[in-house]
N, C-alpha and C positions, 0 to 999 in steps of 0.2 A: 809883477811877474813870479809865480812859483819854480822856487829852485829846484824842484824834481822834475825829472827827465824821464819819465817811465817810457814814453812814446818815440823814441827816437828810432827811427826806421819801421815804427809800427802804422801800418796802414787801416783807416778808420772812416767807416759811412756813418754818418748821422743824420736821421731825419728830422723834420722841423727845425732845421738851421737857420732859419730866415728869422728867427725872433726868439725873445723868452729864453725858457731854461736852454732850449736847443740850441741858438746862437752863443749862450753861455757855455754850454759845453763845446762848441767849437773852438771856442777863443781858448779856453782851459786846456784841451787837449792840443792846440798848435802851439801854445806857451810851453807846453810839456815835450815837443820836439816832434808832435805827430804830423803825418800827411793824412789830411782830411779830405773828404767829398762830404760837403754841405749839402744835403736834399731839402725842398721845400715846394710849394705849390706856387708860393708867393717871389714873382722875380725881384720885385722891390724890395722885399727882405732880404734877400741873397746879395742885393747890393750894398747894403746896409750892412750886414756881416762880411763882407769883403772890404769894405773901407775901415771897419774897425780892427781888421787884421790884417793891416797892410802892412806890418813888420815881421811877416810869416814865413818871408824870404821863400815866395813863390811854394809853399808847401799846401795851397787852399785850392780846391775846384768846386765850383757851384754847379748843380745841377736842377732845373726844375722838375718836379716829380710830384704827381700825385698819389699818394700812398693806397687809396680807395680806387682804382682804377688798375686791373690788372693788367692792361698793356703797357701803361705807363709805368708800373713797377717795373715788369720784366725789361722793357728796354734801358729804364733808369739805373735798375742795381748792376746790368750786363754794363752800363758806360762807366759806370763807379768804378766797379774792378777792374775795367780796362783803364781806366786813367790811373788807378793808384797800383796795378800789377800784382792785384790780389786782395786779399781782406783778412785782418787779424781781430779786430774789433768792430761791432755792429751797436748802435746804440738809436733804438726805435724811441724817439720824442714826439713824432707828430701825433697831433691829436685836436681834439674840438671838445667844448665844453657846450650844452645847452641847458638851461634851468627853467624849471615852469613846473605850476601844480602839476601834480600826477594825473590828475584829471583833464586837462588842459593840455597834456601832450600828446602829439598828433603821432601817427603809426610814420610818417615821413622824417619827423624829427628824430625819433627814437631810431628808425633803420640809419640815418645818417651818422649818427653818432655810433653805431656800432659798424657801419660801414668804414669812418675811417680810424677810429681807434683799435678796435679789436680785429678785424679783417684786414685792415692796413699794416698792422704789426704782422700778422701771418703772413700775408703776400711777400713783403720786402724779407722776412726771416728764410723762408721758401726759399726765393730766388738767391739768399745769400750763404746756403749750407755748401753748396759745394764748394766754394771759395774758404769757406772759413775750414773747413776740413783739411783744406791744404797749407792754412795761415799758420802762423806763430803763437803760440799761448791764445788760439782763438776765445774770445769771449762775446758774448751778448750782453746786452743791458737793456731792458725792456722797462719801459714807463708805467707803473700801477698808480695808484693813488691812495691814501688814507681813507679813501670814501669806499674802497672796495672792502674793508672790514670794518667800517663804524659809519654810524647813520651823517648823512650830508644832506638835509634835505631839498626837495625841490631838484635833485639832479640824480633821479633814477635811472636815466639812459647811459649818464656817464657813469655812477657806481657799477651799474650794470656791465658796461664795457670794461673796465678798469678791473672789476673782479674777474671777468674772464681772461684779463691777460695774465693776473697774477696764476690763475690755475693752468694757462697754456705753458707760461715760463717753469712751474714744477713739471711739467709731461715732458717739455723738451730737455730739461735738465737731466732728467732719467733716460730719455732717449738715447742722447749722443754723449753720454758719459763717457761710452767706450773711444769716441772718437776726440776725445778730451776737450770738446767744445763746452764751457761753461756758460750758464744761462742763470740770471739774475735780474730782480726788480728792484726799483726805488720807488717808495711812495711818498710823495710831496705833500706838503700839507701847508698852508700858510704862506703860499710863496707867490711873490709879486710877478704877475707876465700879462702879456696882451689876453691871455686866456682868461687870467682872474680880475682884470681892471676894466675889460671891454675895447680895448684901445688895439687889440690884434688886427692886422689888415684882412687878412685872407682865411678862407673860410675852413683852413687848418689850425688855427691861432685865434678865434672870434669869442669874444667875452661872453659872460652867461647870461646876462641880463636878467636878475632875480626878479621874481612878479613883485610888482608895487606893494602889494599888501604882505609882503615877506614877514614871517615873526622871526624877528633877529634873535629874538629868545633863545630858540632851538639851536644857534649857533656858539652857545657858549661852551658847550661840551668841546669845540674844535680849536678853542683858541689858543696859541703857544702859550707856555709856561714861561720858557727863558725868555729873557729882558730881549728888546733890539733896541738899539739907537734911535733917540729923537722920539722914543714912544711909538714906534711903527709897527702895524699889527702883521705886516707881511715881511718875510726875509728876501733879500735879493736872491735871482736863480742862481748866482755863484755858489749859494751854499748846498743846492742841488748838484751842480758842476763836480765840484770837488769830490763829492761820494761817486757821481757817476765814473769818474777819472780814475779812482781808486778801484771800482768794480771791473773796469774795461782792460785793466794793466795786468802784466803777471804777478804784481804785488800780493793781488787776490785769487792766487793760485788755487787754493785750498777751500774758495768758496763758491758753492754753486747751490741752485734750485731754491734760493732764498729770497727773502726781498729787507730791504732797507727803509725805515720811514727818516723822514727828514721832514720834521714839523715840530721843532722846537720843544718836544716833550707833552705836545696836546694831548696825546693817547699813550699816557704811561700806564 
């Protein structure tokens, strides 16, 4: 358990909290003393998060919410703010990954990825702004990706959505600076999760399913340089959660409008 207690009395909403990096963020911020609402489309995923947070002393509330559905977001964010009594930190983790040859990518799949990743981040943030304005040292941490700035083959829709999130984060950081709301994003790369290994249960954490004839030589440029235990090529979600916890806390009071890559040095 981290010795830091940067989230004592802080009120935090985390989307995608039912699995992978989102769940790791929930557990990390709870460990640091935060009061957390974990939202996810997967009820079973939220039950798993609750079980893993058994020592959180009642500081965790879960909420079924589809970030791609405006009505679900409006009611869900309102419920989260009510449960927390306000909002200090928002962490937009929820997302999906679809992989395919570009010419095999359907319009429906492309739009679905944009709907959940980019529009979902927009919807949740928009509904949370009023509460964040009244919060203490308010901060938003969005999830971009190394694919937003570096080539990741077979992931055109995902890259487009994450590039949009990165650009939107910069815009919002400027627009709401005078309100004291900080906006930053993280760019995970080579992180093990339901999204990357294909084990995610819900449509907001499902695996990529690379084409059977994928050229894995194209991924050589995205391999991490830092060594991992037992020769692993993917780091655990906790590597990202640690960075998120910093960016969403008052420790990062002078950091806004930027992104932090968490990729083991793959994109130096």
